[in-house]
PDB file of N, CA, C and O in Angstrom:
ATOM      1  N   MET A   1      23.868   4.982 -12.376  1.00  0.00           N
ATOM      2  CA  MET A   1      22.572   4.333 -12.310  1.00  0.00           C
ATOM      3  C   MET A   1      21.887   4.497 -13.672  1.00  0.00           C
ATOM      4  O   MET A   1      21.865   5.591 -14.235  1.00  0.00           O
ATOM      5  N   SER A   2      21.341   3.426 -14.182  1.00  0.00           N
ATOM      6  CA  SER A   2      20.680   3.488 -15.479  1.00  0.00           C
ATOM      7  C   SER A   2      19.312   4.150 -15.347  1.00  0.00           C
ATOM      8  O   SER A   2      18.741   4.229 -14.259  1.00  0.00           O
ATOM      9  N   LYS A   3      18.810   4.617 -16.466  1.00  0.00           N
ATOM     10  CA  LYS A   3      17.473   5.228 -16.476  1.00  0.00           C
ATOM     11  C   LYS A   3      16.421   4.227 -16.044  1.00  0.00           C
ATOM     12  O   LYS A   3      15.475   4.578 -15.339  1.00  0.00           O
ATOM     13  N   LYS A   4      16.585   2.964 -16.470  1.00  0.00           N
ATOM     14  CA  LYS A   4      15.625   1.921 -16.106  1.00  0.00           C
ATOM     15  C   LYS A   4      15.598   1.709 -14.595  1.00  0.00           C
ATOM     16  O   LYS A   4      14.530   1.572 -13.998  1.00  0.00           O
ATOM     17  N   THR A   5      16.785   1.683 -13.981  1.00  0.00           N
ATOM     18  CA  THR A   5      16.873   1.509 -12.527  1.00  0.00           C
ATOM     19  C   THR A   5      16.273   2.709 -11.808  1.00  0.00           C
ATOM     20  O   THR A   5      15.532   2.546 -10.839  1.00  0.00           O
ATOM     21  N   ALA A   6      16.586   3.904 -12.273  1.00  0.00           N
ATOM     22  CA  ALA A   6      16.060   5.114 -11.653  1.00  0.00           C
ATOM     23  C   ALA A   6      14.541   5.160 -11.775  1.00  0.00           C
ATOM     24  O   ALA A   6      13.851   5.537 -10.828  1.00  0.00           O
ATOM     25  N   LEU A   7      14.021   4.779 -12.937  1.00  0.00           N
ATOM     26  CA  LEU A   7      12.573   4.753 -13.142  1.00  0.00           C
ATOM     27  C   LEU A   7      11.910   3.768 -12.191  1.00  0.00           C
ATOM     28  O   LEU A   7      10.903   4.084 -11.558  1.00  0.00           O
ATOM     29  N   ARG A   8      12.487   2.563 -12.094  1.00  0.00           N
ATOM     30  CA  ARG A   8      11.928   1.544 -11.195  1.00  0.00           C
ATOM     31  C   ARG A   8      11.935   2.027  -9.752  1.00  0.00           C
ATOM     32  O   ARG A   8      10.957   1.834  -9.029  1.00  0.00           O
ATOM     33  N   GLN A   9      13.023   2.651  -9.329  1.00  0.00           N
ATOM     34  CA  GLN A   9      13.112   3.152  -7.954  1.00  0.00           C
ATOM     35  C   GLN A   9      12.089   4.264  -7.714  1.00  0.00           C
ATOM     36  O   GLN A   9      11.483   4.329  -6.644  1.00  0.00           O
ATOM     37  N   GLN A  10      11.896   5.131  -8.698  1.00  0.00           N
ATOM     38  CA  GLN A  10      10.902   6.205  -8.566  1.00  0.00           C
ATOM     39  C   GLN A  10       9.511   5.622  -8.387  1.00  0.00           C
ATOM     40  O   GLN A  10       8.762   6.047  -7.507  1.00  0.00           O
ATOM     41  N   VAL A  11       9.162   4.646  -9.224  1.00  0.00           N
ATOM     42  CA  VAL A  11       7.840   4.028  -9.156  1.00  0.00           C
ATOM     43  C   VAL A  11       7.664   3.294  -7.828  1.00  0.00           C
ATOM     44  O   VAL A  11       6.603   3.378  -7.210  1.00  0.00           O
ATOM     45  N   GLU A  12       8.686   2.584  -7.391  1.00  0.00           N
ATOM     46  CA  GLU A  12       8.604   1.872  -6.109  1.00  0.00           C
ATOM     47  C   GLU A  12       8.401   2.846  -4.954  1.00  0.00           C
ATOM     48  O   GLU A  12       7.600   2.580  -4.058  1.00  0.00           O
ATOM     49  N   GLY A  13       9.112   3.965  -4.964  1.00  0.00           N
ATOM     50  CA  GLY A  13       8.956   4.967  -3.911  1.00  0.00           C
ATOM     51  C   GLY A  13       7.560   5.572  -3.900  1.00  0.00           C
ATOM     52  O   GLY A  13       6.965   5.763  -2.839  1.00  0.00           O
ATOM     53  N   MET A  14       7.046   5.868  -5.078  1.00  0.00           N
ATOM     54  CA  MET A  14       5.690   6.419  -5.166  1.00  0.00           C
ATOM     55  C   MET A  14       4.669   5.406  -4.667  1.00  0.00           C
ATOM     56  O   MET A  14       3.705   5.765  -3.991  1.00  0.00           O
ATOM     57  N   THR A  15       4.886   4.136  -5.005  1.00  0.00           N
ATOM     58  CA  THR A  15       3.975   3.081  -4.574  1.00  0.00           C
ATOM     59  C   THR A  15       4.000   2.918  -3.057  1.00  0.00           C
ATOM     60  O   THR A  15       2.955   2.748  -2.429  1.00  0.00           O
ATOM     61  N   GLU A  16       5.187   2.971  -2.475  1.00  0.00           N
ATOM     62  CA  GLU A  16       5.300   2.877  -1.022  1.00  0.00           C
ATOM     63  C   GLU A  16       4.538   4.014  -0.343  1.00  0.00           C
ATOM     64  O   GLU A  16       3.852   3.794   0.656  1.00  0.00           O
ATOM     65  N   ASN A  17       4.656   5.223  -0.882  1.00  0.00           N
ATOM     66  CA  ASN A  17       3.928   6.368  -0.324  1.00  0.00           C
ATOM     67  C   ASN A  17       2.424   6.153  -0.416  1.00  0.00           C
ATOM     68  O   ASN A  17       1.691   6.441   0.530  1.00  0.00           O
ATOM     69  N   PHE A  18       1.965   5.648  -1.558  1.00  0.00           N
ATOM     70  CA  PHE A  18       0.539   5.394  -1.706  1.00  0.00           C
ATOM     71  C   PHE A  18       0.069   4.332  -0.721  1.00  0.00           C
ATOM     72  O   PHE A  18      -1.000   4.465  -0.125  1.00  0.00           O
ATOM     73  N   CYS A  19       0.865   3.277  -0.546  1.00  0.00           N
ATOM     74  CA  CYS A  19       0.494   2.209   0.384  1.00  0.00           C
ATOM     75  C   CYS A  19       0.377   2.732   1.815  1.00  0.00           C
ATOM     76  O   CYS A  19      -0.524   2.333   2.553  1.00  0.00           O
ATOM     77  N   GLU A  20       1.273   3.609   2.201  1.00  0.00           N
ATOM     78  CA  GLU A  20       1.184   4.213   3.533  1.00  0.00           C
ATOM     79  C   GLU A  20      -0.099   5.028   3.670  1.00  0.00           C
ATOM     80  O   GLU A  20      -0.776   4.955   4.695  1.00  0.00           O
ATOM     81  N   THR A  21      -0.431   5.795   2.650  1.00  0.00           N
ATOM     82  CA  THR A  21      -1.665   6.583   2.657  1.00  0.00           C
ATOM     83  C   THR A  21      -2.881   5.666   2.719  1.00  0.00           C
ATOM     84  O   THR A  21      -3.831   5.928   3.457  1.00  0.00           O
ATOM     85  N   PHE A  22      -2.841   4.591   1.939  1.00  0.00           N
ATOM     86  CA  PHE A  22      -3.924   3.603   1.936  1.00  0.00           C
ATOM     87  C   PHE A  22      -4.146   3.033   3.332  1.00  0.00           C
ATOM     88  O   PHE A  22      -5.274   2.988   3.823  1.00  0.00           O
ATOM     89  N   LEU A  23      -3.050   2.595   3.970  1.00  0.00           N
ATOM     90  CA  LEU A  23      -3.162   2.014   5.317  1.00  0.00           C
ATOM     91  C   LEU A  23      -3.726   3.013   6.311  1.00  0.00           C
ATOM     92  O   LEU A  23      -4.604   2.675   7.105  1.00  0.00           O
ATOM     93  N   ASP A  24      -3.227   4.240   6.271  1.00  0.00           N
ATOM     94  CA  ASP A  24      -3.723   5.270   7.182  1.00  0.00           C
ATOM     95  C   ASP A  24      -5.214   5.488   6.985  1.00  0.00           C
ATOM     96  O   ASP A  24      -5.974   5.527   7.952  1.00  0.00           O
ATOM     97  N   ALA A  25      -5.629   5.628   5.744  1.00  0.00           N
ATOM     98  CA  ALA A  25      -7.039   5.904   5.453  1.00  0.00           C
ATOM     99  C   ALA A  25      -7.922   4.727   5.844  1.00  0.00           C
ATOM    100  O   ALA A  25      -8.987   4.919   6.429  1.00  0.00           O
ATOM    101  N   TYR A  26      -7.489   3.516   5.525  1.00  0.00           N
ATOM    102  CA  TYR A  26      -8.327   2.347   5.816  1.00  0.00           C
ATOM    103  C   TYR A  26      -8.437   2.091   7.311  1.00  0.00           C
ATOM    104  O   TYR A  26      -9.502   1.715   7.802  1.00  0.00           O
ATOM    105  N   GLN A  27      -7.345   2.291   8.033  1.00  0.00           N
ATOM    106  CA  GLN A  27      -7.338   1.973   9.463  1.00  0.00           C
ATOM    107  C   GLN A  27      -7.974   3.065  10.321  1.00  0.00           C
ATOM    108  O   GLN A  27      -8.332   2.808  11.470  1.00  0.00           O
ATOM    109  N   CYS A  28      -8.120   4.273   9.786  1.00  0.00           N
ATOM    110  CA  CYS A  28      -8.623   5.388  10.587  1.00  0.00           C
ATOM    111  C   CYS A  28     -10.134   5.560  10.517  1.00  0.00           C
ATOM    112  O   CYS A  28     -10.683   6.426  11.199  1.00  0.00           O
ATOM    113  N   ALA A  29     -10.810   4.763   9.719  1.00  0.00           N
ATOM    114  CA  ALA A  29     -12.259   4.897   9.613  1.00  0.00           C
ATOM    115  C   ALA A  29     -12.875   3.545   9.303  1.00  0.00           C
ATOM    116  O   ALA A  29     -12.235   2.671   8.720  1.00  0.00           O
ATOM    117  N   ASP A  30     -14.134   3.389   9.706  1.00  0.00           N
ATOM    118  CA  ASP A  30     -14.875   2.182   9.362  1.00  0.00           C
ATOM    119  C   ASP A  30     -15.637   2.476   8.075  1.00  0.00           C
ATOM    120  O   ASP A  30     -16.708   3.083   8.094  1.00  0.00           O
ATOM    121  N   TRP A  31     -15.068   2.035   6.965  1.00  0.00           N
ATOM    122  CA  TRP A  31     -15.664   2.331   5.660  1.00  0.00           C
ATOM    123  C   TRP A  31     -16.776   1.358   5.311  1.00  0.00           C
ATOM    124  O   TRP A  31     -17.505   1.575   4.342  1.00  0.00           O
ATOM    125  N   GLY A  32     -16.916   0.303   6.074  1.00  0.00           N
ATOM    126  CA  GLY A  32     -17.963  -0.674   5.801  1.00  0.00           C
ATOM    127  C   GLY A  32     -17.655  -1.567   4.605  1.00  0.00           C
ATOM    128  O   GLY A  32     -18.555  -2.198   4.050  1.00  0.00           O
ATOM    129  N   VAL A  33     -16.395  -1.623   4.210  1.00  0.00           N
ATOM    130  CA  VAL A  33     -15.974  -2.504   3.116  1.00  0.00           C
ATOM    131  C   VAL A  33     -14.697  -3.213   3.540  1.00  0.00           C
ATOM    132  O   VAL A  33     -14.003  -2.783   4.461  1.00  0.00           O
ATOM    133  N   THR A  34     -14.405  -4.305   2.849  1.00  0.00           N
ATOM    134  CA  THR A  34     -13.163  -5.019   3.128  1.00  0.00           C
ATOM    135  C   THR A  34     -11.980  -4.197   2.628  1.00  0.00           C
ATOM    136  O   THR A  34     -12.136  -3.272   1.830  1.00  0.00           O
ATOM    137  N   ALA A  35     -10.807  -4.552   3.108  1.00  0.00           N
ATOM    138  CA  ALA A  35      -9.596  -3.883   2.643  1.00  0.00           C
ATOM    139  C   ALA A  35      -9.413  -4.103   1.140  1.00  0.00           C
ATOM    140  O   ALA A  35      -8.957  -3.206   0.431  1.00  0.00           O
ATOM    141  N   GLU A  36      -9.767  -5.292   0.657  1.00  0.00           N
ATOM    142  CA  GLU A  36      -9.650  -5.556  -0.777  1.00  0.00           C
ATOM    143  C   GLU A  36     -10.586  -4.677  -1.592  1.00  0.00           C
ATOM    144  O   GLU A  36     -10.200  -4.182  -2.651  1.00  0.00           O
ATOM    145  N   LYS A  37     -11.798  -4.477  -1.121  1.00  0.00           N
ATOM    146  CA  LYS A  37     -12.752  -3.610  -1.818  1.00  0.00           C
ATOM    147  C   LYS A  37     -12.256  -2.167  -1.798  1.00  0.00           C
ATOM    148  O   LYS A  37     -12.333  -1.466  -2.806  1.00  0.00           O
ATOM    149  N   PHE A  38     -11.753  -1.733  -0.666  1.00  0.00           N
ATOM    150  CA  PHE A  38     -11.212  -0.381  -0.544  1.00  0.00           C
ATOM    151  C   PHE A  38     -10.032  -0.201  -1.502  1.00  0.00           C
ATOM    152  O   PHE A  38      -9.914   0.830  -2.164  1.00  0.00           O
ATOM    153  N   ALA A  39      -9.155  -1.217  -1.571  1.00  0.00           N
ATOM    154  CA  ALA A  39      -8.015  -1.161  -2.485  1.00  0.00           C
ATOM    155  C   ALA A  39      -8.489  -1.073  -3.924  1.00  0.00           C
ATOM    156  O   ALA A  39      -7.957  -0.278  -4.699  1.00  0.00           O
ATOM    157  N   ARG A  40      -9.470  -1.866  -4.294  1.00  0.00           N
ATOM    158  CA  ARG A  40      -9.986  -1.854  -5.662  1.00  0.00           C
ATOM    159  C   ARG A  40     -10.551  -0.477  -6.007  1.00  0.00           C
ATOM    160  O   ARG A  40     -10.311   0.034  -7.101  1.00  0.00           O
ATOM    161  N   LEU A  41     -11.298   0.124  -5.082  1.00  0.00           N
ATOM    162  CA  LEU A  41     -11.840   1.467  -5.324  1.00  0.00           C
ATOM    163  C   LEU A  41     -10.719   2.485  -5.516  1.00  0.00           C
ATOM    164  O   LEU A  41     -10.785   3.336  -6.403  1.00  0.00           O
ATOM    165  N   CYS A  42      -9.690   2.388  -4.676  1.00  0.00           N
ATOM    166  CA  CYS A  42      -8.538   3.294  -4.798  1.00  0.00           C
ATOM    167  C   CYS A  42      -7.810   3.082  -6.125  1.00  0.00           C
ATOM    168  O   CYS A  42      -7.464   4.044  -6.811  1.00  0.00           O
ATOM    169  N   ILE A  43      -7.583   1.832  -6.475  1.00  0.00           N
ATOM    170  CA  ILE A  43      -6.869   1.519  -7.720  1.00  0.00           C
ATOM    171  C   ILE A  43      -7.653   2.022  -8.927  1.00  0.00           C
ATOM    172  O   ILE A  43      -7.077   2.606  -9.845  1.00  0.00           O
ATOM    173  N   ASP A  44      -8.949   1.800  -8.928  1.00  0.00           N
ATOM    174  CA  ASP A  44      -9.774   2.241 -10.053  1.00  0.00           C
ATOM    175  C   ASP A  44      -9.715   3.759 -10.215  1.00  0.00           C
ATOM    176  O   ASP A  44      -9.548   4.264 -11.325  1.00  0.00           O
ATOM    177  N   GLU A  45      -9.853   4.476  -9.113  1.00  0.00           N
ATOM    178  CA  GLU A  45      -9.822   5.941  -9.178  1.00  0.00           C
ATOM    179  C   GLU A  45      -8.434   6.446  -9.541  1.00  0.00           C
ATOM    180  O   GLU A  45      -8.300   7.377 -10.335  1.00  0.00           O
ATOM    181  N   LEU A  46      -7.405   5.842  -8.969  1.00  0.00           N
ATOM    182  CA  LEU A  46      -6.034   6.233  -9.281  1.00  0.00           C
ATOM    183  C   LEU A  46      -5.731   5.989 -10.761  1.00  0.00           C
ATOM    184  O   LEU A  46      -5.122   6.831 -11.421  1.00  0.00           O
ATOM    185  N   THR A  47      -6.152   4.851 -11.271  1.00  0.00           N
ATOM    186  CA  THR A  47      -5.953   4.542 -12.689  1.00  0.00           C
ATOM    187  C   THR A  47      -6.631   5.583 -13.569  1.00  0.00           C
ATOM    188  O   THR A  47      -6.040   6.072 -14.532  1.00  0.00           O
ATOM    189  N   LYS A  48      -7.855   5.916 -13.238  1.00  0.00           N
ATOM    190  CA  LYS A  48      -8.602   6.902 -14.023  1.00  0.00           C
ATOM    191  C   LYS A  48      -7.895   8.252 -14.022  1.00  0.00           C
ATOM    192  O   LYS A  48      -7.699   8.854 -15.078  1.00  0.00           O
ATOM    193  N   GLN A  49      -7.516   8.724 -12.847  1.00  0.00           N
ATOM    194  CA  GLN A  49      -6.900  10.041 -12.748  1.00  0.00           C
ATOM    195  C   GLN A  49      -5.504  10.076 -13.359  1.00  0.00           C
ATOM    196  O   GLN A  49      -5.160  11.033 -14.053  1.00  0.00           O
ATOM    197  N   LEU A  50      -4.698   9.052 -13.115  1.00  0.00           N
ATOM    198  CA  LEU A  50      -3.350   9.016 -13.687  1.00  0.00           C
ATOM    199  C   LEU A  50      -3.387   8.906 -15.210  1.00  0.00           C
ATOM    200  O   LEU A  50      -2.589   9.540 -15.900  1.00  0.00           O
ATOM    201  N   THR A  51      -4.302   8.111 -15.724  1.00  0.00           N
ATOM    202  CA  THR A  51      -4.432   7.974 -17.172  1.00  0.00           C
ATOM    203  C   THR A  51      -4.816   9.305 -17.807  1.00  0.00           C
ATOM    204  O   THR A  51      -4.266   9.680 -18.842  1.00  0.00           O
ATOM    205  N   GLN A  52      -5.748  10.015 -17.198  1.00  0.00           N
ATOM    206  CA  GLN A  52      -6.154  11.322 -17.716  1.00  0.00           C
ATOM    207  C   GLN A  52      -4.987  12.312 -17.660  1.00  0.00           C
ATOM    208  O   GLN A  52      -4.743  13.041 -18.622  1.00  0.00           O
ATOM    209  N   LEU A  53      -4.283  12.338 -16.557  1.00  0.00           N
ATOM    210  CA  LEU A  53      -3.142  13.235 -16.405  1.00  0.00           C
ATOM    211  C   LEU A  53      -2.051  12.904 -17.425  1.00  0.00           C
ATOM    212  O   LEU A  53      -1.488  13.805 -18.047  1.00  0.00           O
ATOM    213  N   ALA A  54      -1.755  11.629 -17.595  1.00  0.00           N
ATOM    214  CA  ALA A  54      -0.739  11.218 -18.559  1.00  0.00           C
ATOM    215  C   ALA A  54      -1.145  11.620 -19.976  1.00  0.00           C
ATOM    216  O   ALA A  54      -0.314  12.083 -20.757  1.00  0.00           O
ATOM    217  N   HIS A  55      -2.401  11.443 -20.298  1.00  0.00           N
ATOM    218  CA  HIS A  55      -2.909  11.833 -21.616  1.00  0.00           C
ATOM    219  C   HIS A  55      -2.702  13.332 -21.841  1.00  0.00           C
ATOM    220  O   HIS A  55      -2.246  13.749 -22.906  1.00  0.00           O
ATOM    221  N   GLU A  56      -3.039  14.132 -20.836  1.00  0.00           N
ATOM    222  CA  GLU A  56      -2.871  15.584 -20.946  1.00  0.00           C
ATOM    223  C   GLU A  56      -1.396  15.960 -21.093  1.00  0.00           C
ATOM    224  O   GLU A  56      -1.059  16.830 -21.896  1.00  0.00           O
ATOM    225  N   LEU A  57      -0.517  15.315 -20.328  1.00  0.00           N
ATOM    226  CA  LEU A  57       0.918  15.594 -20.423  1.00  0.00           C
ATOM    227  C   LEU A  57       1.468  15.209 -21.791  1.00  0.00           C
ATOM    228  O   LEU A  57       2.264  15.946 -22.373  1.00  0.00           O
ATOM    229  N   ASP A  58       1.044  14.051 -22.305  1.00  0.00           N
ATOM    230  CA  ASP A  58       1.492  13.631 -23.629  1.00  0.00           C
ATOM    231  C   ASP A  58       1.000  14.596 -24.703  1.00  0.00           C
ATOM    232  O   ASP A  58       1.741  14.914 -25.633  1.00  0.00           O
ATOM    233  N   ASP A  59      -0.235  15.063 -24.584  1.00  0.00           N
ATOM    234  CA  ASP A  59      -0.768  16.033 -25.544  1.00  0.00           C
ATOM    235  C   ASP A  59       0.046  17.321 -25.525  1.00  0.00           C
ATOM    236  O   ASP A  59       0.340  17.890 -26.576  1.00  0.00           O
ATOM    237  N   GLU A  60       0.412  17.785 -24.317  1.00  0.00           N
ATOM    238  CA  GLU A  60       1.219  19.003 -24.194  1.00  0.00           C
ATOM    239  C   GLU A  60       2.572  18.817 -24.873  1.00  0.00           C
ATOM    240  O   GLU A  60       3.050  19.715 -25.566  1.00  0.00           O
ATOM    241  N   ARG A  61       3.186  17.657 -24.677  1.00  0.00           N
ATOM    242  CA  ARG A  61       4.480  17.364 -25.302  1.00  0.00           C
ATOM    243  C   ARG A  61       4.374  17.402 -26.819  1.00  0.00           C
ATOM    244  O   ARG A  61       5.236  17.960 -27.497  1.00  0.00           O
ATOM    245  N   LEU A  62       3.314  16.807 -27.344  1.00  0.00           N
ATOM    246  CA  LEU A  62       3.126  16.800 -28.797  1.00  0.00           C
ATOM    247  C   LEU A  62       2.880  18.199 -29.334  1.00  0.00           C
ATOM    248  O   LEU A  62       3.359  18.553 -30.412  1.00  0.00           O
ATOM    249  N   GLU A  63       2.127  18.994 -28.574  1.00  0.00           N
ATOM    250  CA  GLU A  63       1.860  20.379 -29.005  1.00  0.00           C
ATOM    251  C   GLU A  63       3.131  21.218 -28.988  1.00  0.00           C
ATOM    252  O   GLU A  63       3.290  22.130 -29.799  1.00  0.00           O
ATOM    253  N   ASP A  64       4.034  20.909 -28.063  1.00  0.00           N
ATOM    254  CA  ASP A  64       5.297  21.651 -27.960  1.00  0.00           C
ATOM    255  C   ASP A  64       6.318  21.161 -28.985  1.00  0.00           C
ATOM    256  O   ASP A  64       7.400  21.735 -29.106  1.00  0.00           O
ATOM    257  N   GLY A  65       5.984  20.117 -29.712  1.00  0.00           N
ATOM    258  CA  GLY A  65       6.857  19.617 -30.756  1.00  0.00           C
ATOM    259  C   GLY A  65       7.977  18.721 -30.291  1.00  0.00           C
ATOM    260  O   GLY A  65       8.961  18.551 -31.010  1.00  0.00           O
ATOM    261  N   GLU A  66       7.862  18.156 -29.141  1.00  0.00           N
ATOM    262  CA  GLU A  66       8.917  17.256 -28.636  1.00  0.00           C
ATOM    263  C   GLU A  66       8.711  15.859 -29.132  1.00  0.00           C
ATOM    264  O   GLU A  66       9.496  14.968 -28.811  1.00  0.00           O
TER     265      GLU A  66
END
């Protein structure tokens, strides 16, 4: 299996897990927003947190000299 294929499969699996969590959270409570609005809020927060985490990981790699 190529690295590209493995990477794609990893991302797809993570996305499937997030979608399951999204469905559970949206269906278990009346948030007073549409599913699209709820998705946008989740995506915005996920983007913010993942970007920050990635930045920190990249900084650590650079500090370690890799």
